[in-house]
C-alpha positions in Angstrom: 10.7 -39.4 26.5 11.5 -36.1 26.3 14.0 -34.4 24.1 15.7 -37.6 23.3 16.1 -38.8 26.6 14.7 -41.1 29.7 12.0 -40.3 31.8 14.5 -38.9 34.3 12.3 -36.0 34.9 13.1 -36.0 38.4 16.9 -34.6 37.7 15.3 -30.9 36.6 15.3 -30.9 40.4 18.8 -30.8 40.4 19.5 -27.3 38.8 18.3 -25.8 41.8 21.0 -27.8 43.5 23.8 -26.7 40.9 22.7 -23.0 41.1 22.8 -23.0 44.9 26.7 -23.1 44.8 27.6 -19.9 43.1 24.5 -17.9 44.2 23.4 -19.6 47.5 25.9 -17.9 49.8 24.8 -14.6 48.3 21.7 -14.8 49.0 21.6 -16.1 52.1 23.6 -13.1 53.2 21.2 -11.2 51.5 18.3 -13.0 54.0 20.5 -12.7 56.8 21.0 -9.0 56.4 16.9 -8.8 55.9 16.2 -10.2 59.2 18.5 -7.8 60.8 17.2 -5.5 59.5 13.5 -5.8 59.5 12.5 -8.6 62.1 9.3 -10.3 61.5 8.0 -13.4 60.1 8.4 -12.6 56.4 12.1 -12.6 56.4 12.2 -15.8 59.4 10.2 -17.9 56.8 12.0 -17.0 53.5 15.2 -17.9 55.2 14.0 -21.2 55.7 12.3 -21.8 52.4 14.9 -20.1 50.7 17.5 -23.0 50.7 15.0 -25.8 51.1 15.1 -27.1 47.9 18.3 -27.2 47.3 19.8 -28.2 50.3 17.0 -31.3 50.9 17.6 -32.4 47.4 21.0 -32.6 47.6 20.5 -34.0 51.2 18.1 -36.7 49.5 21.0 -37.4 47.2 23.0 -37.8 49.6 20.9 -40.6 52.0 19.1 -42.1 48.9 21.2 -44.8 47.9 20.1 -47.3 50.2 21.7 -50.4 49.4 24.7 -49.0 49.7 26.7 -48.6 53.2 26.3 -45.5 54.9 29.9 -43.4 54.7 29.9 -40.9 58.0 33.2 -38.9 56.3 31.2 -37.9 53.0 27.9 -37.2 55.1 30.2 -34.8 57.6 31.8 -33.5 54.8 28.7 -32.4 53.0 27.2 -31.6 56.4 30.6 -28.7 56.5 30.7 -27.9 53.2 27.0 -27.6 51.6 24.8 -27.2 54.8 27.1 -25.2 57.1 29.6 -23.2 54.3 27.0 -22.3 51.7 23.7 -21.8 53.4 24.6 -21.4 57.6 27.7 -19.3 57.5 26.6 -16.6 54.7 23.6 -16.1 56.9 25.4 -16.0 59.7 27.7 -13.4 58.3 25.2 -11.1 57.0 23.2 -10.7 60.3 25.7 -10.5 62.6 27.7 -7.6 60.4 24.2 -5.9 60.3 23.8 -6.4 63.8 27.1 -5.2 64.9 27.1 -1.9 62.4 23.6 -0.8 63.7 25.1 -1.0 67.1 28.1 1.0 66.3 26.1 3.1 64.6 23.5 3.9 67.2 26.5 4.2 69.8 28.1 6.7 67.9 25.1 8.7 67.0 23.7 8.7 70.5 27.0 10.2 71.7 27.7 12.4 68.5 24.0 14.0 69.4 25.2 15.0 73.4 28.4 16.6 72.6 27.0 18.4 69.5 23.8 20.0 72.1 26.3 20.4 74.6 28.4 22.4 72.5 25.9 25.1 70.8 
């Protein structure tokens, strides 16, 4: 018994799940920007490792009651909101926005140098 509660230590795994809802989109957006700015194994690795515990634990909690019939609409809703909405979409927005901004800046920077050089 810990702090007057039962031996439900595995409930500690749900704290990252609860914190993932408000902070996960910002963290995934930041890793998307990181992947776009500095390609390599570290950003891509953290993109996978960062949501592993909260998404894995919540997915296990969705599928775990084996004795109950599987509710397809609940699983689809979970995948749409928790996995795609909170985890994948912010990463795509961060990555895509950074790539577009860098492409526009490169295009403007390249054209700006030509006009300045030819004008002087």
